[in-house]
C-alpha positions in Angstrom: -27.8 13.7 10.1 -27.2 13.4 6.3 -26.9 9.9 5.0 -23.7 8.7 3.3 -24.0 8.0 -0.5 -23.3 4.5 -1.8 -20.4 4.4 -4.3 -22.7 3.4 -7.1 -24.7 6.7 -6.7 -21.6 8.8 -6.1 -21.2 10.4 -9.5 -24.8 11.7 -9.9 -24.8 13.0 -6.2 -21.6 14.9 -6.7 -22.8 16.5 -10.0 -25.9 17.8 -8.2 -23.9 19.1 -5.3 -21.4 20.9 -7.5 -24.3 22.5 -9.5 -26.0 23.7 -6.3 -22.8 24.9 -4.8 -22.0 27.0 -7.9 -25.5 28.5 -8.0 -25.2 30.0 -4.5 -23.5 33.2 -5.6 -21.5 34.8 -8.4 -18.3 34.2 -6.4 -19.1 30.5 -6.0 -19.7 30.2 -9.7 -16.3 31.8 -10.5 -14.6 29.4 -8.1 -16.2 26.3 -9.7 -15.8 27.3 -13.4 -12.1 27.2 -14.1 -12.4 25.5 -17.5 -15.1 28.1 -18.5 -12.8 30.9 -17.4 -10.1 29.9 -19.8 -12.5 29.2 -22.6 -13.9 32.7 -22.2 -10.3 34.2 -22.3 -9.6 32.2 -25.4 -12.7 33.4 -27.2 -11.7 37.1 -26.8 -10.6 39.0 -29.9 -6.9 39.5 -30.2 -7.0 43.1 -29.0 -8.8 42.1 -25.8 -6.6 39.1 -24.9 -4.3 39.2 -21.9 -0.8 40.4 -22.6 1.9 37.7 -22.7 4.0 37.8 -19.6 7.2 35.8 -19.0 6.7 32.1 -18.7 6.8 31.3 -15.0 5.1 28.8 -12.7 1.5 30.1 -12.0 -1.2 28.8 -9.8 -3.6 28.4 -12.8 -6.7 28.7 -10.5 -5.8 31.7 -8.4 -9.1 32.6 -6.6 -9.7 33.6 -3.0 -10.6 30.1 -1.9 -7.1 28.9 -2.9 -5.3 31.4 -0.7 -4.7 30.5 2.9 -2.3 29.8 5.7 0.5 27.3 4.9 3.2 26.1 7.4 6.7 25.2 6.4 8.9 22.5 8.0 10.1 25.0 10.6 6.6 25.8 11.8 6.5 29.3 10.1 3.1 30.2 8.8 2.4 32.4 5.8 -0.7 33.1 3.8 0.1 31.7 0.3 -1.4 29.9 -2.6 -2.4 26.5 -1.3 -3.9 24.7 -4.3 -1.7 23.3 -7.1 -4.2 21.4 -9.2 -3.9 23.7 -12.2 -0.3 24.7 -11.8 1.6 25.1 -15.1 4.4 27.1 -16.6 2.2 29.8 -18.1 1.3 33.4 -18.4 1.2 35.2 -15.0 -1.5 37.5 -16.4 -3.9 34.6 -16.1 -3.4 34.4 -12.3 -3.9 38.2 -11.9 -7.1 38.2 -14.0 -8.6 35.2 -12.2 -7.8 36.6 -8.8 -9.2 40.0 -9.8 -12.4 38.3 -11.0 -12.6 36.4 -7.8 -12.2 39.6 -5.7 -14.7 41.5 -7.9 -17.4 38.7 -7.7 -16.9 38.4 -3.9 -17.3 42.2 -3.5 -20.4 42.1 -5.6 -21.9 39.3 -3.5 -21.2 41.4 -0.4 -23.0 44.5 -1.7 -19.8 46.5 -1.6 -19.8 49.7 -3.7 -18.0 49.8 -7.0 -15.3 52.1 -5.8 -14.3 49.5 -3.2 -13.9 46.9 -6.0 -11.8 49.3 -8.0 -9.5 50.0 -5.0 -9.1 46.2 -4.4 -8.1 45.6 -8.0 -5.7 48.6 -7.9 -4.0 47.2 -4.8 -3.7 43.8 -6.4 -1.8 45.2 -9.4 0.3 47.6 -7.3 1.4 44.7 -5.0 2.3 42.5 -7.9 4.4 45.3 -9.5 6.1 46.0 -6.2 7.1 42.4 -5.8 8.6 42.3 -9.3 10.5 45.6 -8.9 12.2 44.8 -5.5 13.5 41.6 -4.0 11.3 40.2 -1.2 14.0 41.0 1.4 13.8 44.7 0.5 10.0 45.0 0.7 8.9 45.9 4.2 5.1 46.4 3.9 2.8 46.4 6.9 0.9 43.2 7.2 -2.9 43.7 6.7 -4.9 43.0 9.8 -7.0 40.4 8.0 -3.9 38.4 7.0 -2.4 38.8 10.5 -5.7 37.4 12.0 -5.7 34.4 9.7 -2.1 33.6 10.4 -2.6 33.9 14.2 -5.6 31.6 14.0 -3.6 29.0 12.0 -0.8 29.0 14.5 -3.2 28.2 17.3 -4.8 25.3 15.5 -4.6 21.9 17.1 -5.8 18.3 16.5 -8.9 18.7 18.8 -10.2 21.6 16.5 -9.5 19.6 13.4 -11.4 16.6 14.9 -14.3 18.8 16.0 -14.7 20.1 12.4 -14.0 17.0 10.4 -14.6 14.0 12.6 -17.3 12.7 15.0 -14.8 12.8 17.9 -11.1 13.0 18.6 -10.7 9.2 17.9 -9.2 7.7 14.8 -12.5 7.1 12.9 -14.2 8.9 10.0 -18.0 9.3 10.5 -19.9 8.3 7.4 -22.5 11.0 6.5 -22.5 14.4 4.8 -18.7 14.8 4.6 -17.5 11.2 4.3 -18.9 8.4 2.1 -17.9 4.7 2.0 -15.2 3.5 -0.4 -15.4 0.6 -2.8 -13.4 -2.4 -1.6 -11.0 -2.0 -4.5 -10.6 1.7 -3.7 -9.6 0.8 -0.1 -7.1 -1.8 -1.4 -5.6 0.8 -3.8 -5.2 3.3 -1.0 -3.4 0.7 1.2 -1.0 0.0 -1.7 -0.5 3.7 -2.3 0.5 4.2 1.3 3.1 1.5 0.8 4.8 3.2 -2.2 8.2 4.6 -1.1 7.4 8.2 -1.9 4.1 8.4 -0.1 5.3 6.3 2.8 8.4 8.6 3.3 6.2 11.7 3.0 3.9 10.5 5.7 6.7 9.3 8.0 8.7 12.5 7.6 5.7 14.6 8.5 4.7 12.5 11.5 7.8 12.7 13.6 11.6 12.2 13.5 12.4 8.6 13.7 9.0 7.3 12.6 9.4 4.0 10.8 5.9 2.3 10.8 2.7 3.5 9.3 -0.7 1.8 9.6 -4.0 2.7 7.8 -6.8 2.8 10.4 -9.7 4.2 8.5 -10.5 5.7 5.1 -13.5 7.2 3.3 -14.4 9.2 0.2 -14.1 12.9 1.1 -16.9 15.2 -0.2 -14.8 18.4 -0.5 -14.0 21.2 -3.0 -16.1 22.8 -5.8 -14.7 22.4 -9.3 -13.0 19.2 -8.2 -16.3 17.6 -7.0 -16.7 14.4 -9.0 -13.0 13.6 -8.9 -11.6 10.9 -6.6 -10.8 12.3 -3.2 -10.1 10.3 -0.1 -9.4 10.9 3.6 -7.2 8.5 5.4 -6.4 8.3 9.1 -3.1 6.7 9.8 -1.1 5.8 12.8 2.7 6.1 12.8 5.1 4.8 15.4 8.4 6.4 16.1 10.7 7.5 18.9 8.0 9.5 20.6 5.4 6.7 20.5 2.3 6.4 18.3 0.8 9.4 16.6 -2.3 9.8 14.5 -2.5 11.7 11.2 -5.1 12.8 8.7 -4.1 12.5 5.0 -6.0 14.2 2.2 -5.6 12.3 -1.1 -6.9 14.0 -4.2 -6.9 12.8 -7.8 -5.0 15.2 -10.1 -6.1 15.8 -13.6 -4.5 17.6 -16.6 -4.5 21.4 -16.1 -6.9 23.5 -18.1 -4.7 26.5 -17.8 -2.8 27.2 -21.0 0.9 26.1 -21.0 3.5 28.6 -22.2 4.9 28.1 -25.6 8.0 25.9 -25.3 7.1 24.7 -21.8 5.4 21.5 -23.0 8.6 19.6 -22.7 8.5 20.2 -18.9 5.4 18.0 -18.8 7.4 15.1 -20.3 10.1 15.4 -17.7 9.5 13.0 -14.8 10.5 14.5 -11.5 12.6 12.1 -9.4 10.0 12.2 -6.6 7.2 10.7 -8.7 6.2 7.1 -8.9 3.4 5.1 -10.4 0.3 4.8 -8.1 -1.8 1.6 -8.1 -5.4 1.6 -9.4 -7.1 4.0 -11.7 -5.7 7.2 -10.2 -2.9 8.4 -12.4 -1.7 11.2 -10.2 -2.5 12.0 -6.6 -1.9 15.0 -4.3 -1.4 14.0 -0.7 -1.7 16.5 2.1 -1.2 15.5 5.7 -1.8 17.0 9.1 -0.2 15.6 12.2 -1.2 16.8 15.7 -0.4 18.1 18.3 2.6 20.2 17.2 2.7 22.9 14.6 0.0 22.8 12.0 1.8 20.8 9.3 0.5 21.1 5.8 2.7 20.0 3.0 2.0 18.6 -0.5 3.6 15.7 -2.2 2.8 14.5 -5.8 2.8 10.9 -6.8 2.3 10.1 -10.5 
């Protein structure tokens, strides 16, 4: 079993891991090089730069690894963009190019013929055009078998499967080793204070169960997860909530957010200075945090909340 890394050696260990991860394949390199992607686009001569689309909210890092099943508050599951680290009001062409590059590099790594790559990119553009031409309610496209399989698998997910993949057992502990490393005492204290902020506390209680009023931090660790985000603060926290239905355990994924490297549309900069009403100041060095939670044993809840 791999040994956990001490906090003092964390930075160097994460840098090595990120470099090794990106060296595995062309697709892994594309996934972990978001900043390089935008620098490459910016260095293109004017006649080769992407066309300027309407300023809309874009993913900013739209690759295959950031697409997956997401459940809403009603338990409905769809395959959508599930990573908002680089989200800005920007040029939608950037999302299309990045997703196309991700598809092409994945096809290359799978030894698929060039004609297959061309068909994939054609369908990407055709699907995007169709969504713009017709309202979603008027588009009745057959669901691809791969998407249907992913959605069905997500609907069947339960706590015991999450515990088997992430934890040592189904109990409320995080096993230190390859995936989880120890926190500094001050990081643990900051996390406890973060869970007491009104926004994060309400987020956790709302996801846990109706009527939940009490939340308790049981265990926490540094979570070694992601690719381009390796090296940023990321924590896993197991909490217990108490409500009308008794105590329930939950796993919260807390991730440091950084300024997006995706270009912001001209005139949209003022949106960055607008403070959404759901944001509050987090304690400690983390300026902004994405919190994602999963509460068993009901539907596979997965929602995001931002705390600034």
